[in-house]
Structure formats: structure tokens, C-alpha cells
C-alpha positions as CSV (number, residue, x, y, z in Angstrom):
1,X,2.2,-1.4,7.0
2,X,1.1,0.4,10.0
3,X,1.4,-2.6,12.7
4,X,4.9,-2.9,12.0
5,X,7.1,-0.6,14.3
6,X,10.6,-1.3,13.4
7,X,12.6,-2.3,10.3
8,X,16.1,-3.7,10.1
9,X,17.9,-4.0,6.7
10,X,21.3,-5.1,5.6
11,X,22.1,-4.6,2.1
12,X,22.7,-2.1,-0.7
13,X,23.0,1.9,0.1
14,X,20.1,2.5,-2.6
15,X,17.7,0.1,-1.4
16,X,18.1,1.5,2.3
17,X,17.4,4.8,1.2
18,X,14.2,3.7,-0.6
19,X,13.3,1.8,2.7
20,X,13.8,4.7,4.9
21,X,11.6,6.7,2.6
22,X,8.6,4.6,2.9
23,X,9.3,4.1,6.4
24,X,8.9,7.8,7.1
25,X,5.4,7.8,6.2
26,X,4.4,6.2,9.5
27,X,7.8,7.2,11.5
28,X,9.1,3.9,11.7
29,X,12.3,3.1,13.8
30,X,15.0,1.9,11.4
31,X,18.5,0.2,11.4
32,X,20.2,0.3,8.4
33,X,23.2,-1.7,7.8
34,X,24.5,-0.6,4.4
35,X,27.3,-0.8,2.1
36,X,31.1,0.0,2.6
37,X,34.2,0.6,0.7
38,X,36.5,0.5,4.0
39,X,40.2,1.5,4.2
40,X,43.0,-0.7,5.8
41,X,45.9,1.6,6.5
42,X,49.3,-0.2,7.1
43,X,52.3,2.0,8.5
44,X,55.9,1.1,7.8
45,X,56.5,-0.1,11.5
46,X,53.9,-2.7,11.2
47,X,54.3,-6.6,11.6
48,X,54.3,-7.2,8.0
49,X,53.2,-10.8,8.2
50,X,50.2,-9.8,10.7
51,X,49.5,-6.9,7.9
52,X,49.1,-9.2,5.2
53,X,47.0,-11.6,7.3
54,X,44.7,-8.5,8.1
55,X,44.7,-7.7,4.6
56,X,43.6,-11.3,3.7
57,X,41.1,-11.3,6.3
58,X,39.9,-7.9,4.9
59,X,39.4,-8.8,1.4
60,X,38.9,-12.7,1.0
61,X,36.9,-13.7,3.9
62,X,33.7,-15.4,2.8
63,X,34.8,-14.8,-0.6
64,X,34.8,-11.1,-0.3
65,X,31.3,-10.9,0.1
66,X,31.4,-8.7,3.2
67,X,30.2,-5.4,3.6
68,X,32.8,-4.4,6.0
69,X,35.8,-5.6,4.1
70,X,38.8,-3.4,3.7
71,X,39.2,-3.5,0.0
72,X,41.2,-0.2,-0.2
73,X,44.4,-1.3,1.3
74,X,46.7,1.7,1.8
75,X,50.5,0.8,2.6
76,X,53.1,3.1,3.3
77,X,55.4,3.3,0.3
78,X,58.9,2.4,2.0
79,X,57.2,-1.1,2.4
80,X,54.9,-1.6,-0.2
81,X,56.7,-3.6,-2.8
82,X,57.5,-6.2,0.2
83,X,54.2,-6.2,1.4
84,X,52.9,-6.6,-2.0
85,X,55.1,-9.7,-2.9
86,X,54.0,-11.3,0.4
87,X,50.3,-10.5,-0.1
88,X,50.4,-11.9,-3.5
89,X,52.4,-15.0,-2.5
90,X,50.0,-16.2,0.3
91,X,46.7,-15.3,-1.8
92,X,48.0,-17.4,-4.7
93,X,48.1,-20.3,-2.1
94,X,44.3,-19.8,-1.1
95,X,42.1,-23.2,-1.8
96,X,39.1,-22.9,-3.7
97,X,36.7,-25.8,-4.0
98,X,33.8,-27.9,-2.1
99,X,33.0,-25.6,0.9
100,X,32.2,-28.9,2.9
101,X,35.9,-29.9,2.5
102,X,38.1,-28.9,5.9
103,X,41.2,-28.1,3.4
104,X,39.0,-25.3,1.3
105,X,39.6,-21.8,1.9
106,X,37.1,-20.2,-0.5
107,X,34.0,-21.5,-2.1
108,X,31.8,-20.0,-4.6
109,X,30.2,-16.6,-4.9
110,X,26.5,-16.3,-4.1
111,X,25.6,-16.9,-7.7
112,X,26.2,-16.5,-11.3
113,X,24.8,-13.0,-11.6
114,X,26.8,-11.6,-9.1
115,X,30.2,-13.6,-10.4
116,X,29.7,-11.8,-13.8
117,X,29.3,-8.5,-11.9
118,X,32.6,-8.9,-9.7
119,X,34.4,-10.2,-13.1
120,X,33.1,-7.2,-14.6
121,X,34.8,-5.2,-12.3
122,X,38.1,-6.9,-12.7
123,X,37.9,-5.9,-16.8
124,X,36.9,-2.2,-15.5
125,X,40.2,-2.1,-13.2
126,X,42.4,-3.4,-16.2
127,X,40.7,-0.9,-18.5
128,X,41.2,1.8,-16.1
129,X,45.2,1.3,-16.1
130,X,45.4,-0.8,-12.8
131,X,47.8,-3.7,-12.7
132,X,46.4,-6.9,-12.0
133,X,49.1,-8.9,-10.0
134,X,47.1,-12.2,-9.6
135,X,43.5,-13.9,-9.8
136,X,40.3,-12.2,-11.4
137,X,39.6,-15.4,-13.4
138,X,36.7,-17.8,-13.3
139,X,37.7,-21.1,-11.6
140,X,36.3,-24.1,-13.4
141,X,36.1,-26.9,-11.2
142,X,35.3,-30.7,-11.6
143,X,31.5,-31.7,-12.8
144,X,30.2,-31.9,-9.2
145,X,30.7,-28.0,-8.9
146,X,30.9,-27.1,-12.8
147,X,28.1,-24.6,-12.5
148,X,29.5,-23.1,-9.5
149,X,30.4,-19.2,-9.1
150,X,33.9,-19.9,-8.3
151,X,36.7,-17.2,-8.8
152,X,40.2,-16.7,-7.9
153,X,41.1,-13.7,-5.5
154,X,42.3,-11.0,-7.2
155,X,45.0,-8.1,-6.2
156,X,45.4,-4.9,-8.0
157,X,48.1,-2.5,-7.8
158,X,49.2,0.9,-9.5
159,X,45.8,2.1,-8.4
160,X,44.4,5.7,-7.8
161,X,41.5,7.1,-5.9
162,X,39.6,8.0,-8.9
163,X,39.3,4.6,-10.4
164,X,35.9,2.8,-10.1
165,X,37.4,-0.3,-8.6
166,X,38.7,1.9,-5.6
167,X,35.6,4.1,-5.3
168,X,32.7,1.4,-5.8
169,X,31.8,-1.5,-3.5
170,X,32.5,-4.4,-5.4
171,X,31.1,-7.3,-3.0
172,X,33.8,-9.7,-4.0
173,X,37.4,-11.0,-3.8
174,X,39.1,-7.8,-5.0
175,X,41.7,-6.0,-3.6
176,X,43.2,-2.7,-4.2
177,X,46.8,-1.6,-2.9
178,X,47.5,1.9,-2.8
179,X,50.8,3.6,-1.6
180,X,51.0,6.8,0.6
181,X,53.7,8.6,2.4
182,X,52.2,10.6,5.2
183,X,49.5,10.0,8.0
184,X,47.7,13.4,7.2
185,X,47.7,12.2,3.5
186,X,46.4,8.8,3.9
187,X,43.6,9.9,6.7
188,X,42.4,12.5,4.2
189,X,42.4,9.7,1.2
190,X,40.8,7.2,3.6
191,X,38.0,9.4,4.8
192,X,37.0,10.6,1.2
193,X,33.8,8.4,0.5
194,X,30.5,8.9,1.1
195,X,30.8,5.3,2.8
196,X,31.8,4.6,6.6
197,X,31.1,1.3,7.7
198,X,34.6,0.0,8.8
199,X,38.5,1.1,8.8
200,X,41.4,-0.6,10.2
201,X,45.0,0.4,11.0
202,X,48.2,-1.7,11.5
203,X,51.0,-0.2,13.4
204,X,53.2,-0.8,16.5
205,X,52.8,2.8,17.7
206,X,49.6,2.5,19.8
207,X,49.5,6.3,20.1
208,X,48.9,6.8,16.4
209,X,46.8,3.8,16.1
210,X,44.3,5.7,18.5
211,X,44.7,8.8,16.7
212,X,44.1,7.3,13.2
213,X,40.9,5.3,14.7
214,X,39.7,8.8,16.2
215,X,40.1,10.3,12.7
216,X,38.5,7.5,10.7
217,X,34.8,8.4,9.6
218,X,33.8,4.8,10.3
219,X,31.5,2.7,12.7
220,X,33.4,-0.4,13.2
221,X,37.4,0.0,13.6
222,X,40.3,-2.2,14.4
223,X,43.8,-1.8,15.4
224,X,46.3,-4.8,14.1
225,X,43.5,-7.0,13.2
226,X,40.5,-6.9,10.8
227,X,37.0,-8.2,10.6
228,X,36.5,-9.5,13.9
229,X,32.9,-8.9,15.3
230,X,32.3,-10.4,18.5
231,X,28.6,-10.1,19.5
232,X,29.1,-7.5,22.6
233,X,30.7,-5.0,20.3
234,X,28.2,-2.5,18.5
235,X,28.3,-3.2,14.9
236,X,27.0,-0.3,12.5
237,X,28.4,2.5,9.9
238,X,28.3,6.2,9.9
239,X,27.7,8.4,6.9
240,X,25.9,6.6,3.9
241,X,26.8,3.0,5.4
242,X,23.8,3.1,7.8
243,X,21.5,3.9,10.7
244,X,21.8,2.6,14.1
245,X,23.5,0.0,15.7
246,X,23.3,-4.0,16.1
247,X,24.9,-6.0,18.8
248,X,25.9,-5.0,22.3
249,X,23.7,-3.0,24.5
250,X,23.6,-0.4,21.7
251,X,21.7,-3.2,19.5
252,X,19.2,-3.9,22.4
253,X,18.7,0.0,22.8
254,X,18.1,0.0,18.8
255,X,15.3,-2.5,19.1
256,X,13.8,-1.1,22.4
257,X,11.4,1.8,23.2
258,X,11.9,4.1,26.1
259,X,9.2,4.8,28.4
260,X,9.2,7.3,31.1
261,X,7.1,6.5,34.4
262,X,6.5,8.8,37.3
263,X,4.8,7.4,40.2
264,X,3.4,9.7,43.0
265,X,3.6,8.2,46.3
266,X,2.2,11.1,48.6
267,X,-0.3,13.7,48.1
268,X,-0.4,15.9,45.1
269,X,0.7,19.9,45.4
270,X,-1.5,21.9,43.4
271,X,-1.7,25.6,43.4
272,X,-5.2,25.8,42.0
């Protein structure tokens, strides 16, 4: 439509590409916030309880239906088993139920179709050889919520970078834990994706933290936390995860058009 000057879209990468293609016919400005398969890197010097908290926020917040979720959880091998033990223990305690009750920590997924898609990925993970440590099942509640799309949060271990559950955005409460040995190795693996929405790192070494953040190919990053998004912080992705930014002054710029104005206050100088 020629009267529309700007399009903002949040959603799937394929849909974003189609919108950009159509918008190009009239050179509309676009802002795209698209998919993610974000890495969360946990080094062996991190506070392990905080790191587990970060992994929980990075995977199970809003039933896992968050595009920035850090679903590829890279844990240094020297602490991996201890981390997994605590991660599973706290995940199993998540209260699932009526979202209007204060004690509920996880409600239903958006609809039945999406629940089946997420459960399908759980089955794919099993078939690929990953080890499902907890969750991944439909949760049946009482009659008031018997048709609700509830599921238990899932954690996979024994994953590798080529598995579909590691490479593809699931958009549900499914975490994949992967081990690593060195910073150089994990950075290469973390960036080995066409997506680049978000990334996070847990470490007490602030120099290393900033070095890792610098090397992340991602638009939104966190050090020793995850999925916090204050409105003054620009939000958006790199690579196939989007175009432009929302929030902050960068967001205002993406919703504005720059106009240059020259005002002459004196006599015009003209050689002709």
C-alpha cells in the first residue's frame, strides 16, 4: 500500500523475508525482529547457582515462547555435571498451572497446534540420540484447564551441534546442554548459526566477559544475567534475526525520517 511508510514485524524469519520482499516494491522502511537460536555460555569460574538461574530465565520464561531465549546452553566440561544436576533439580520444581494463581510459575503454550509442534521436537531430540533428563511431556490439569496446552519443561544433554533440536528454533520450553573445553572452541560453535538475536555469558572474569561479548555475532547480549530488556536498551538482532532496532534512542531513529534544512539568513552569493 503506497500510503504505508513503515512496517514493523516480529515473527518467523521466513515471514520476515516475505514482508521485506513485498515492502521493497515501494522502498518502505522496515524493522524486523525475527527468530533466534541463541547461545548461553557458562565458564567454570561462574557462580553456578546464578548460572542455573540464568539458564532457567533463558529457557523457561514465558513457557519458552521468547525469541531471545538462550536454548543452546554451553557449559564448560569441568562443571557440566554439577551444573546439570542443579539445573534439572530446579526445573523439576517449576509449578505449572493456572496463570492467575500467584504460585504458578508456568502456564500453557499459546495453542494446541504449537504444543504439538514443540512435543514433536522433543521426539526428534530423542530420535537424534540426545538424552532427555526431565520433562518434555504434556501436562494434564483438572477440568477447568483440561484443554490447556500445558507441558513440562524439558532438558536435553548429550547433544551435538548438528542436531535439529540444537540448530532450529523450537519456541518452547526445551533446553539443550552442550559441553565445551576452551573459549576459542565455544565462540566458534556459538556463532555457527544464521541467526543472531541474543547471547549471554556467565563468568567472574570481566575481561573475558567483555571479550566474549565483543565476539558474539548477536544484537542483544548479557553478562551474568539473561533476558532482561529495560525499555531504554536497544533491542534487535544481527544476521537473519532482523533489521533495525526497537526501544531506546535507536528505536526512535528507526521510526523517524531524517530531514536536512538549510536556512539562509543573508544575501545569496552567486558567481553567475
